BALOBA-1460 file (C-alpha; in Angstrom, 3 decimals):
// residues 366
<rec num="1" residu="m" x="17.053" y="-54.079" z="1.169"/>
<rec num="2" residu="t" x="15.217" y="-54.218" z="4.482"/>
<rec num="3" residu="p" x="12.131" y="-52.149" z="5.142"/>
<rec num="4" residu="v" x="14.110" y="-50.283" z="8.054"/>
<rec num="5" residu="a" x="17.125" y="-49.561" z="5.640"/>
<rec num="6" residu="f" x="14.688" y="-48.442" z="3.011"/>
<rec num="7" residu="i" x="12.918" y="-46.023" z="5.581"/>
<rec num="8" residu="r" x="16.256" y="-44.748" z="6.802"/>
<rec num="9" residu="n" x="17.480" y="-44.288" z="3.255"/>
<rec num="10" residu="s" x="14.475" y="-42.529" z="2.170"/>
<rec num="11" residu="l" x="14.507" y="-40.214" z="5.008"/>
<rec num="12" residu="i" x="18.424" y="-39.387" z="4.463"/>
<rec num="13" residu="g" x="17.228" y="-38.849" z="0.728"/>
<rec num="14" residu="a" x="14.489" y="-36.599" z="1.759"/>
<rec num="15" residu="a" x="16.673" y="-34.675" z="3.962"/>
<rec num="16" residu="a" x="19.482" y="-34.203" z="1.627"/>
<rec num="17" residu="l" x="16.859" y="-32.797" z="-1.104"/>
<rec num="18" residu="l" x="15.569" y="-30.413" z="1.587"/>
<rec num="19" residu="a" x="19.217" y="-29.066" z="2.576"/>
<rec num="20" residu="t" x="19.960" y="-28.752" z="-0.952"/>
<rec num="21" residu="a" x="16.940" y="-26.744" z="-1.659"/>
<rec num="22" residu="g" x="17.394" y="-24.776" z="1.437"/>
<rec num="23" residu="v" x="21.201" y="-23.742" z="0.238"/>
<rec num="24" residu="i" x="20.128" y="-22.704" z="-3.234"/>
<rec num="25" residu="d" x="17.258" y="-20.436" z="-1.816"/>
<rec num="26" residu="y" x="19.673" y="-19.193" z="0.749"/>
<rec num="27" residu="e" x="22.288" y="-18.235" z="-1.986"/>
<rec num="28" residu="v" x="20.154" y="-17.029" z="-4.923"/>
<rec num="29" residu="d" x="17.660" y="-15.397" z="-1.958"/>
<rec num="30" residu="p" x="15.060" y="-14.364" z="-4.740"/>
<rec num="31" residu="f" x="13.121" y="-12.081" z="-2.056"/>
<rec num="32" residu="q" x="16.279" y="-10.624" z="-0.829"/>
<rec num="33" residu="q" x="15.780" y="-11.629" z="2.891"/>
<rec num="34" residu="y" x="19.600" y="-11.678" z="3.384"/>
<rec num="35" residu="r" x="21.205" y="-9.340" z="1.026"/>
<rec num="36" residu="v" x="21.079" y="-7.032" z="-2.253"/>
<rec num="37" residu="p" x="21.960" y="-9.172" z="-5.213"/>
<rec num="38" residu="t" x="24.912" y="-8.607" z="-7.022"/>
<rec num="39" residu="s" x="25.214" y="-11.598" z="-9.321"/>
<rec num="40" residu="y" x="21.834" y="-10.543" z="-11.042"/>
<rec num="41" residu="t" x="19.461" y="-7.868" z="-11.503"/>
<rec num="42" residu="p" x="17.142" y="-7.541" z="-8.487"/>
<rec num="43" residu="r" x="13.430" y="-8.542" z="-8.877"/>
<rec num="44" residu="f" x="10.531" y="-7.038" z="-7.101"/>
<rec num="45" residu="y" x="7.417" y="-9.173" z="-7.254"/>
<rec num="46" residu="h" x="4.440" y="-7.332" z="-6.746"/>
<rec num="47" residu="p" x="2.052" y="-10.709" z="-5.455"/>
<rec num="48" residu="y" x="4.917" y="-11.169" z="-2.884"/>
<rec num="49" residu="q" x="5.477" y="-7.696" z="-1.485"/>
<rec num="50" residu="r" x="4.657" y="-8.862" z="2.096"/>
<rec num="51" residu="h" x="7.533" y="-11.673" z="1.592"/>
<rec num="52" residu="e" x="10.077" y="-9.177" z="-0.120"/>
<rec num="53" residu="n" x="9.710" y="-5.485" z="1.626"/>
<rec num="54" residu="p" x="11.336" y="-6.754" z="4.908"/>
<rec num="55" residu="g" x="14.475" y="-7.924" z="3.110"/>
<rec num="56" residu="l" x="14.376" y="-4.373" z="1.167"/>
<rec num="57" residu="a" x="13.697" y="-2.561" z="4.237"/>
<rec num="58" residu="r" x="16.829" y="-4.311" z="6.095"/>
<rec num="59" residu="h" x="19.506" y="-4.120" z="2.943"/>
<rec num="60" residu="y" x="18.861" y="-1.289" z="0.574"/>
<rec num="61" residu="a" x="20.262" y="2.274" z="1.472"/>
<rec num="62" residu="f" x="17.479" y="4.931" z="1.936"/>
<rec num="63" residu="d" x="16.275" y="7.367" z="4.772"/>
<rec num="64" residu="r" x="12.830" y="8.395" z="3.293"/>
<rec num="65" residu="a" x="10.151" y="5.680" z="2.916"/>
<rec num="66" residu="v" x="6.671" y="5.693" z="1.057"/>
<rec num="67" residu="v" x="4.406" y="3.459" z="2.917"/>
<rec num="68" residu="g" x="0.846" y="2.683" z="1.758"/>
<rec num="69" residu="s" x="-1.559" y="0.721" z="-0.062"/>
<rec num="70" residu="s" x="-2.115" y="0.332" z="-3.789"/>
<rec num="71" residu="f" x="-2.983" y="3.932" z="-3.715"/>
<rec num="72" residu="f" x="0.811" y="4.758" z="-3.523"/>
<rec num="73" residu="e" x="2.341" y="2.208" z="-5.610"/>
<rec num="74" residu="n" x="2.471" y="4.561" z="-8.674"/>
<rec num="75" residu="i" x="4.865" y="6.869" z="-6.866"/>
<rec num="76" residu="s" x="8.672" y="6.827" z="-7.881"/>
<rec num="77" residu="a" x="11.391" y="7.394" z="-5.573"/>
<rec num="78" residu="s" x="13.313" y="9.703" z="-7.747"/>
<rec num="79" residu="e" x="10.101" y="12.078" z="-7.814"/>
<rec num="80" residu="v" x="9.942" y="12.055" z="-4.312"/>
<rec num="81" residu="d" x="13.581" y="13.151" z="-3.874"/>
<rec num="82" residu="a" x="13.081" y="15.805" z="-6.608"/>
<rec num="83" residu="a" x="10.237" y="17.029" z="-4.447"/>
<rec num="84" residu="f" x="11.677" y="16.961" z="-0.903"/>
<rec num="85" residu="g" x="15.374" y="17.536" z="-1.681"/>
<rec num="86" residu="p" x="18.378" y="15.784" z="-0.100"/>
<rec num="87" residu="g" x="17.857" y="11.961" z="0.953"/>
<rec num="88" residu="k" x="17.087" y="8.670" z="-0.868"/>
<rec num="89" residu="t" x="13.548" y="7.467" z="-1.061"/>
<rec num="90" residu="m" x="12.275" y="4.011" z="-1.558"/>
<rec num="91" residu="n" x="8.690" y="2.850" z="-2.183"/>
<rec num="92" residu="f" x="7.396" y="0.134" z="0.379"/>
<rec num="93" residu="c" x="3.921" y="-0.078" z="-0.735"/>
<rec num="94" residu="l" x="1.760" y="-3.277" z="-0.120"/>
<rec num="95" residu="s" x="-1.581" y="-3.739" z="-1.917"/>
<rec num="96" residu="a" x="-4.497" y="-3.746" z="0.472"/>
<rec num="97" residu="m" x="-2.118" y="-2.458" z="3.353"/>
<rec num="98" residu="t" x="-3.867" y="-2.331" z="6.905"/>
<rec num="99" residu="a" x="-2.613" y="-0.268" z="9.715"/>
<rec num="100" residu="y" x="-1.194" y="-3.777" z="11.185"/>
<rec num="101" residu="d" x="0.588" y="-4.408" z="7.919"/>
<rec num="102" residu="a" x="2.059" y="-1.216" z="7.992"/>
<rec num="103" residu="r" x="3.465" y="-0.980" z="11.545"/>
<rec num="104" residu="k" x="5.099" y="-4.703" z="11.142"/>
<rec num="105" residu="l" x="6.998" y="-3.231" z="8.104"/>
<rec num="106" residu="l" x="7.765" y="0.108" z="9.967"/>
<rec num="107" residu="e" x="9.033" y="-1.784" z="12.909"/>
<rec num="108" residu="v" x="11.555" y="-3.493" z="10.668"/>
<rec num="109" residu="m" x="12.191" y="-0.405" z="8.725"/>
<rec num="110" residu="l" x="12.799" y="1.714" z="11.898"/>
<rec num="111" residu="a" x="14.977" y="-0.508" z="13.640"/>
<rec num="112" residu="s" x="18.070" y="0.796" z="12.133"/>
<rec num="113" residu="h" x="17.213" y="4.444" z="13.221"/>
<rec num="114" residu="r" x="18.402" y="5.738" z="10.183"/>
<rec num="115" residu="v" x="15.015" y="6.631" z="8.393"/>
<rec num="116" residu="k" x="14.274" y="10.480" z="8.652"/>
<rec num="117" residu="q" x="10.819" y="10.665" z="7.046"/>
<rec num="118" residu="v" x="8.021" y="8.332" z="6.457"/>
<rec num="119" residu="i" x="5.397" y="9.326" z="4.014"/>
<rec num="120" residu="y" x="2.147" y="7.294" z="5.046"/>
<rec num="121" residu="s" x="-1.049" y="6.977" z="3.305"/>
<rec num="122" residu="v" x="-3.907" y="6.794" z="5.670"/>
<rec num="123" residu="d" x="-6.823" y="4.697" z="4.540"/>
<rec num="124" residu="y" x="-10.022" y="4.512" z="6.333"/>
<rec num="125" residu="n" x="-10.485" y="0.898" z="5.556"/>
<rec num="126" residu="a" x="-7.049" y="0.007" z="6.824"/>
<rec num="127" residu="f" x="-8.384" y="0.659" z="10.309"/>
<rec num="128" residu="s" x="-11.341" y="-1.733" z="9.657"/>
<rec num="129" residu="g" x="-11.449" y="-5.084" z="11.780"/>
<rec num="130" residu="a" x="-9.071" y="-6.346" z="14.599"/>
<rec num="131" residu="p" x="-5.948" y="-4.100" z="15.420"/>
<rec num="132" residu="n" x="-3.903" y="-7.229" z="13.893"/>
<rec num="133" residu="r" x="-5.777" y="-7.758" z="10.686"/>
<rec num="134" residu="t" x="-3.792" y="-8.149" z="7.756"/>
<rec num="135" residu="g" x="-4.964" y="-7.231" z="4.179"/>
<rec num="136" residu="l" x="-4.835" y="-10.448" z="2.368"/>
<rec num="137" residu="p" x="-6.734" y="-13.860" z="3.173"/>
<rec num="138" residu="e" x="-3.509" y="-15.629" z="3.832"/>
<rec num="139" residu="p" x="-1.574" y="-14.476" z="7.251"/>
<rec num="140" residu="l" x="1.430" y="-12.064" z="6.999"/>
<rec num="141" residu="p" x="4.553" y="-14.230" z="6.854"/>
<rec num="142" residu="a" x="5.462" y="-13.026" z="10.378"/>
<rec num="143" residu="y" x="8.853" y="-14.859" z="10.412"/>
<rec num="144" residu="l" x="10.446" y="-12.736" z="7.742"/>
<rec num="145" residu="y" x="9.469" y="-9.862" z="10.015"/>
<rec num="146" residu="d" x="11.804" y="-10.496" z="12.987"/>
<rec num="147" residu="s" x="15.527" y="-10.814" z="13.304"/>
<rec num="148" residu="a" x="15.619" y="-14.259" z="13.838"/>
<rec num="149" residu="i" x="16.917" y="-16.600" z="10.931"/>
<rec num="150" residu="w" x="16.400" y="-20.059" z="12.483"/>
<rec num="151" residu="n" x="12.519" y="-19.616" z="11.621"/>
<rec num="152" residu="d" x="13.004" y="-18.781" z="7.992"/>
<rec num="153" residu="y" x="12.469" y="-22.488" z="6.986"/>
<rec num="154" residu="p" x="9.101" y="-21.604" z="5.418"/>
<rec num="155" residu="y" x="11.075" y="-19.181" z="3.207"/>
<rec num="156" residu="l" x="14.135" y="-21.357" z="2.617"/>
<rec num="157" residu="l" x="12.250" y="-24.751" z="2.012"/>
<rec num="158" residu="s" x="9.186" y="-23.434" z="0.058"/>
<rec num="159" residu="i" x="8.472" y="-24.429" z="-3.325"/>
<rec num="160" residu="l" x="7.756" y="-21.025" z="-4.129"/>
<rec num="161" residu="t" x="11.070" y="-19.949" z="-3.489"/>
<rec num="162" residu="l" x="12.719" y="-22.656" z="-5.164"/>
<rec num="163" residu="r" x="10.900" y="-21.846" z="-8.359"/>
<rec num="164" residu="k" x="11.717" y="-18.353" z="-8.284"/>
<rec num="165" residu="s" x="15.294" y="-19.240" z="-7.393"/>
<rec num="166" residu="a" x="15.239" y="-21.679" z="-10.597"/>
<rec num="167" residu="d" x="13.953" y="-18.667" z="-12.690"/>
<rec num="168" residu="i" x="16.597" y="-16.678" z="-11.760"/>
<rec num="169" residu="l" x="19.413" y="-19.099" z="-12.133"/>
<rec num="170" residu="l" x="17.972" y="-20.292" z="-15.468"/>
<rec num="171" residu="g" x="17.310" y="-16.691" z="-16.737"/>
<rec num="172" residu="r" x="13.733" y="-17.287" z="-17.130"/>
<rec num="173" residu="h" x="11.845" y="-13.948" z="-17.191"/>
<rec num="174" residu="e" x="8.088" y="-14.982" z="-16.287"/>
<rec num="175" residu="p" x="5.629" y="-12.048" z="-15.864"/>
<rec num="176" residu="g" x="4.816" y="-10.565" z="-12.377"/>
<rec num="177" residu="y" x="7.852" y="-8.843" z="-11.403"/>
<rec num="178" residu="s" x="9.710" y="-5.446" z="-12.057"/>
<rec num="179" residu="t" x="13.477" y="-4.683" z="-12.010"/>
<rec num="180" residu="d" x="13.042" y="-0.910" z="-11.496"/>
<rec num="181" residu="a" x="13.934" y="-0.187" z="-7.789"/>
<rec num="182" residu="d" x="13.087" y="3.408" z="-8.519"/>
<rec num="183" residu="k" x="9.193" y="2.200" z="-8.606"/>
<rec num="184" residu="p" x="9.121" y="-1.392" z="-7.845"/>
<rec num="185" residu="w" x="5.408" y="-1.788" z="-7.298"/>
<rec num="186" residu="y" x="4.144" y="0.631" z="-10.258"/>
<rec num="187" residu="w" x="1.180" y="-0.554" z="-12.178"/>
<rec num="188" residu="a" x="-0.676" y="2.537" z="-13.961"/>
<rec num="189" residu="k" x="1.116" y="1.643" z="-17.399"/>
<rec num="190" residu="d" x="-1.313" y="-1.432" z="-17.727"/>
<rec num="191" residu="e" x="-4.440" y="0.525" z="-16.355"/>
<rec num="192" residu="e" x="-7.073" y="3.143" z="-18.353"/>
<rec num="193" residu="f" x="-7.587" y="6.063" z="-16.202"/>
<rec num="194" residu="s" x="-11.118" y="7.624" z="-17.610"/>
<rec num="195" residu="a" x="-14.435" y="8.198" z="-16.608"/>
<rec num="196" residu="k" x="-15.419" y="5.280" z="-18.758"/>
<rec num="197" residu="s" x="-13.328" y="2.955" z="-16.459"/>
<rec num="198" residu="v" x="-14.559" y="4.297" z="-13.425"/>
<rec num="199" residu="v" x="-18.325" y="3.655" z="-14.228"/>
<rec num="200" residu="q" x="-17.649" y="0.208" z="-15.555"/>
<rec num="201" residu="h" x="-19.808" y="-2.168" z="-13.646"/>
<rec num="202" residu="l" x="-20.459" y="0.286" z="-11.230"/>
<rec num="203" residu="d" x="-24.183" y="0.009" z="-9.512"/>
<rec num="204" residu="p" x="-25.574" y="3.184" z="-8.431"/>
<rec num="205" residu="d" x="-27.665" y="1.681" z="-5.907"/>
<rec num="206" residu="n" x="-24.730" y="-0.424" z="-4.334"/>
<rec num="207" residu="l" x="-21.607" y="1.576" z="-5.088"/>
<rec num="208" residu="n" x="-19.661" y="-0.971" z="-2.931"/>
<rec num="209" residu="k" x="-20.733" y="-3.969" z="-4.790"/>
<rec num="210" residu="r" x="-17.599" y="-4.119" z="-6.896"/>
<rec num="211" residu="f" x="-15.337" y="-3.538" z="-3.952"/>
<rec num="212" residu="a" x="-16.816" y="-5.317" z="-1.019"/>
<rec num="213" residu="q" x="-15.102" y="-2.930" z="1.681"/>
<rec num="214" residu="p" x="-16.484" y="-3.878" z="5.132"/>
<rec num="215" residu="p" x="-18.321" y="-1.757" z="7.517"/>
<rec num="216" residu="r" x="-16.672" y="0.074" z="10.197"/>
<rec num="217" residu="t" x="-17.369" y="1.545" z="13.603"/>
<rec num="218" residu="m" x="-15.202" y="4.002" z="15.590"/>
<rec num="219" residu="d" x="-14.503" y="1.700" z="18.438"/>
<rec num="220" residu="g" x="-12.802" y="-0.615" z="16.203"/>
<rec num="221" residu="m" x="-11.202" y="1.802" z="14.071"/>
<rec num="222" residu="w" x="-9.919" y="3.728" z="17.106"/>
<rec num="223" residu="k" x="-8.535" y="0.481" z="18.759"/>
<rec num="224" residu="s" x="-6.525" y="-0.216" z="15.435"/>
<rec num="225" residu="f" x="-5.295" y="3.368" z="15.512"/>
<rec num="226" residu="e" x="-3.906" y="3.374" z="19.138"/>
<rec num="227" residu="v" x="-2.531" y="-0.167" z="18.891"/>
<rec num="228" residu="n" x="-0.791" y="0.735" z="15.429"/>
<rec num="229" residu="v" x="0.030" y="4.231" z="14.980"/>
<rec num="230" residu="p" x="1.007" y="6.090" z="17.954"/>
<rec num="231" residu="p" x="3.523" y="3.675" z="19.265"/>
<rec num="232" residu="l" x="5.652" y="4.218" z="16.195"/>
<rec num="233" residu="l" x="5.714" y="7.956" z="16.788"/>
<rec num="234" residu="e" x="6.654" y="7.600" z="20.178"/>
<rec num="235" residu="a" x="9.449" y="4.959" z="19.633"/>
<rec num="236" residu="h" x="11.123" y="6.883" z="16.989"/>
<rec num="237" residu="p" x="11.230" y="10.879" z="17.625"/>
<rec num="238" residu="e" x="14.138" y="10.887" z="15.522"/>
<rec num="239" residu="t" x="11.738" y="10.319" z="12.381"/>
<rec num="240" residu="e" x="9.185" y="12.463" z="10.926"/>
<rec num="241" residu="f" x="5.876" y="10.769" z="9.905"/>
<rec num="242" residu="i" x="4.102" y="12.708" z="7.147"/>
<rec num="243" residu="f" x="0.691" y="11.191" z="7.137"/>
<rec num="244" residu="v" x="-1.404" y="11.810" z="3.923"/>
<rec num="245" residu="w" x="-5.058" y="11.488" z="3.309"/>
<rec num="246" residu="p" x="-5.200" y="10.331" z="-0.764"/>
<rec num="247" residu="p" x="-7.821" y="11.991" z="-2.796"/>
<rec num="248" residu="y" x="-10.493" y="9.341" z="-3.331"/>
<rec num="249" residu="s" x="-12.849" y="10.129" z="-6.265"/>
<rec num="250" residu="l" x="-16.109" y="11.873" z="-5.084"/>
<rec num="251" residu="l" x="-17.964" y="8.469" z="-5.596"/>
<rec num="252" residu="v" x="-16.449" y="7.127" z="-2.496"/>
<rec num="253" residu="w" x="-17.720" y="9.782" z="-0.499"/>
<rec num="254" residu="m" x="-21.238" y="8.916" z="-1.938"/>
<rec num="255" residu="d" x="-20.543" y="4.979" z="-1.341"/>
<rec num="256" residu="f" x="-19.625" y="6.119" z="2.490"/>
<rec num="257" residu="r" x="-23.086" y="7.923" z="2.644"/>
<rec num="258" residu="q" x="-24.919" y="5.112" z="1.005"/>
<rec num="259" residu="r" x="-23.538" y="2.612" z="3.309"/>
<rec num="260" residu="n" x="-23.819" y="4.799" z="6.444"/>
<rec num="261" residu="q" x="-20.075" y="5.240" z="6.713"/>
<rec num="262" residu="l" x="-19.691" y="9.034" z="6.015"/>
<rec num="263" residu="d" x="-20.253" y="10.023" z="9.770"/>
<rec num="264" residu="v" x="-17.624" y="7.296" z="11.216"/>
<rec num="265" residu="s" x="-15.277" y="8.364" z="8.533"/>
<rec num="266" residu="l" x="-15.277" y="11.967" z="9.123"/>
<rec num="267" residu="d" x="-15.189" y="11.586" z="12.885"/>
<rec num="268" residu="f" x="-12.162" y="9.092" z="12.576"/>
<rec num="269" residu="k" x="-10.561" y="11.984" z="10.539"/>
<rec num="270" residu="r" x="-11.255" y="14.429" z="13.162"/>
<rec num="271" residu="r" x="-9.930" y="12.338" z="16.125"/>
<rec num="272" residu="f" x="-6.826" y="11.106" z="14.196"/>
<rec num="273" residu="v" x="-5.580" y="14.769" z="13.334"/>
<rec num="274" residu="q" x="-6.464" y="15.777" z="17.152"/>
<rec num="275" residu="a" x="-4.640" y="12.766" z="18.480"/>
<rec num="276" residu="l" x="-1.617" y="13.398" z="16.362"/>
<rec num="277" residu="a" x="-1.377" y="17.384" z="17.386"/>
<rec num="278" residu="k" x="0.505" y="16.368" z="20.393"/>
<rec num="279" residu="y" x="3.471" y="14.450" z="18.368"/>
<rec num="280" residu="p" x="6.042" y="17.215" z="17.317"/>
<rec num="281" residu="n" x="7.441" y="14.465" z="14.713"/>
<rec num="282" residu="a" x="4.082" y="13.958" z="12.825"/>
<rec num="283" residu="r" x="2.461" y="16.282" z="10.217"/>
<rec num="284" residu="i" x="-0.842" y="15.720" z="8.201"/>
<rec num="285" residu="h" x="-1.610" y="16.535" z="4.350"/>
<rec num="286" residu="e" x="-4.930" y="16.700" z="3.469"/>
<rec num="287" residu="f" x="-6.111" y="16.171" z="-0.528"/>
<rec num="288" residu="q" x="-9.641" y="14.805" z="0.061"/>
<rec num="289" residu="a" x="-11.349" y="17.840" z="-0.094"/>
<rec num="290" residu="r" x="-9.418" y="19.122" z="-3.134"/>
<rec num="291" residu="t" x="-12.778" y="19.566" z="-5.541"/>
<rec num="292" residu="e" x="-10.914" y="19.804" z="-8.783"/>
<rec num="293" residu="w" x="-9.355" y="16.484" z="-8.153"/>
<rec num="294" residu="i" x="-11.906" y="14.328" z="-6.878"/>
<rec num="295" residu="t" x="-14.483" y="15.344" z="-9.223"/>
<rec num="296" residu="n" x="-12.124" y="14.809" z="-12.422"/>
<rec num="297" residu="f" x="-13.191" y="11.176" z="-12.867"/>
<rec num="298" residu="d" x="-10.943" y="11.075" z="-16.065"/>
<rec num="299" residu="e" x="-7.761" y="10.887" z="-13.665"/>
<rec num="300" residu="y" x="-9.202" y="7.717" z="-12.013"/>
<rec num="301" residu="r" x="-9.224" y="4.098" z="-12.899"/>
<rec num="302" residu="d" x="-12.159" y="3.160" z="-10.709"/>
<rec num="303" residu="i" x="-13.742" y="5.006" z="-7.508"/>
<rec num="304" residu="y" x="-10.525" y="4.849" z="-5.527"/>
<rec num="305" residu="h" x="-7.643" y="4.613" z="-7.473"/>
<rec num="306" residu="f" x="-6.072" y="7.818" z="-9.160"/>
<rec num="307" residu="s" x="-3.531" y="8.542" z="-11.677"/>
<rec num="308" residu="p" x="0.168" y="8.842" z="-11.656"/>
<rec num="309" residu="k" x="-0.580" y="12.542" z="-12.795"/>
<rec num="310" residu="l" x="-2.146" y="13.151" z="-9.358"/>
<rec num="311" residu="s" x="0.286" y="11.068" z="-7.166"/>
<rec num="312" residu="s" x="3.065" y="13.184" z="-8.775"/>
<rec num="313" residu="q" x="1.259" y="16.372" z="-8.286"/>
<rec num="314" residu="m" x="0.358" y="15.224" z="-4.486"/>
<rec num="315" residu="i" x="4.064" y="14.440" z="-3.913"/>
<rec num="316" residu="r" x="5.067" y="18.288" z="-5.006"/>
<rec num="317" residu="d" x="2.312" y="19.629" z="-3.077"/>
<rec num="318" residu="i" x="3.681" y="17.614" z="0.118"/>
<rec num="319" residu="g" x="7.329" y="18.448" z="-0.484"/>
<rec num="320" residu="a" x="6.136" y="22.099" z="-0.626"/>
<rec num="321" residu="n" x="4.336" y="21.729" z="2.966"/>
<rec num="322" residu="r" x="0.972" y="22.398" z="0.982"/>
<rec num="323" residu="e" x="-2.526" y="21.246" z="2.250"/>
<rec num="324" residu="r" x="-1.520" y="20.767" z="5.847"/>
<rec num="325" residu="e" x="-4.287" y="19.716" z="7.911"/>
<rec num="326" residu="t" x="-4.317" y="20.433" z="11.539"/>
<rec num="327" residu="a" x="-6.333" y="20.582" z="14.403"/>
<rec num="328" residu="a" x="-7.141" y="24.303" z="13.784"/>
<rec num="329" residu="n" x="-8.670" y="23.648" z="10.316"/>
<rec num="330" residu="v" x="-9.788" y="20.064" z="10.002"/>
<rec num="331" residu="e" x="-13.356" y="21.112" z="10.747"/>
<rec num="332" residu="a" x="-13.200" y="23.377" z="7.705"/>
<rec num="333" residu="y" x="-12.106" y="20.344" z="5.341"/>
<rec num="334" residu="i" x="-14.685" y="18.058" z="7.070"/>
<rec num="335" residu="a" x="-17.247" y="20.377" z="6.135"/>
<rec num="336" residu="r" x="-16.017" y="20.681" z="2.392"/>
<rec num="337" residu="i" x="-16.080" y="16.777" z="1.968"/>
<rec num="338" residu="r" x="-19.537" y="16.340" z="3.810"/>
<rec num="339" residu="a" x="-21.205" y="18.901" z="1.796"/>
<rec num="340" residu="m" x="-19.999" y="17.558" z="-1.511"/>
<rec num="341" residu="a" x="-21.024" y="13.995" z="-0.496"/>
<rec num="342" residu="l" x="-24.443" y="15.215" z="0.339"/>
<rec num="343" residu="a" x="-25.122" y="17.398" z="-2.713"/>
<rec num="344" residu="h" x="-24.380" y="14.697" z="-5.691"/>
<rec num="345" residu="d" x="-26.678" y="11.870" z="-6.412"/>
<rec num="346" residu="p" x="-24.827" y="8.730" z="-7.638"/>
<rec num="347" residu="r" x="-27.109" y="7.649" z="-10.043"/>
<rec num="348" residu="q" x="-27.088" y="11.248" z="-11.831"/>
<rec num="349" residu="v" x="-23.108" y="11.287" z="-11.796"/>
<rec num="350" residu="i" x="-22.895" y="7.761" z="-13.243"/>
<rec num="351" residu="d" x="-25.492" y="8.472" z="-15.803"/>
<rec num="352" residu="e" x="-23.825" y="11.506" z="-16.708"/>
<rec num="353" residu="l" x="-20.173" y="9.846" z="-17.064"/>
<rec num="354" residu="q" x="-21.795" y="6.760" z="-19.043"/>
<rec num="355" residu="g" x="-23.198" y="9.336" z="-21.301"/>
<rec num="356" residu="r" x="-20.065" y="10.963" z="-21.825"/>
<rec num="357" residu="a" x="-18.373" y="7.392" z="-22.383"/>
<rec num="358" residu="d" x="-20.818" y="6.516" z="-25.326"/>
<rec num="359" residu="l" x="-20.394" y="9.821" z="-26.733"/>
<rec num="360" residu="e" x="-16.599" y="9.306" z="-26.999"/>
<rec num="361" residu="r" x="-17.281" y="5.819" z="-28.262"/>
<rec num="362" residu="r" x="-19.472" y="6.872" z="-31.091"/>
<rec num="363" residu="r" x="-17.125" y="9.383" z="-32.174"/>
<rec num="364" residu="g" x="-14.372" y="6.932" z="-32.211"/>
<rec num="365" residu="r" x="-16.570" y="4.838" z="-35.002"/>
<rec num="366" residu="m" x="-16.794" y="7.918" z="-36.954"/>
């Protein structure tokens, strides 16, 4: 065989292999980009939410969506339906979701104009950085968020996609996915919610050491807000947006105070509420000032993440239209949060929680 023929045949062989891989990935479609699977039970891959959620938003039947970061991943669709009444909910959370991530996903979801309600978790850290900042080191797979198919080759020709397709075809059940469409991203069953878990490896002099959240400025946060939130409300007046301030533990507010982020956070809350007051299709629910929740550290995994028990009660309260925050009462909520953040010393709180954990451990040995 001549060198030219060898190169030609090698290229043809490589093209044939790529084409075969593309056909397999298109037909199996493990991340559900083109259809809801009927020949196998759908798999929801938590590490690849950003790759899977756009397809779910296009192909599943729902008219109510939960959108948020890991704070809302433990919310089931069925409990939302029970609290809100008629309609069908689906959870579209993204771990470390930013305002940009949420906008890109919502643009896909709302294009059908069939979504009646969006329950949207508002996280201060989601508005830090540039308005197009995504929550993970790798870029958002933007090619999956548009309507074109021709640019889907990174998905169709990916080794990752082919590996997932092979797992499905061969009936392999590797860890890292769920088959429960009611709560596709649920993680709480593998975690401990307790004061002991909250204070583990927590430095009272640097509460943010474990989490490494970046500093925020009002200019930066507000630019991200203006780019990523109002355009959705204006483009989709048929959809009700229910914004929710999730119940961080009190230690988060002490961390904000420690890092000089308390004022900017509370000022952002004020401006956020005032800006949304002019939109008839927006409402806000406030759970960050609920003292009996944010001081009960046994309902937290760490200083940020709360238990399914609190998630479920929060959903019931929203469905019952409780804890509404408006321009008329936002100052009262802000004053309550500020007072709690300033009244407590993190070292004293951590020492007390650590003492409780040590006592419980000693009792367990008896």
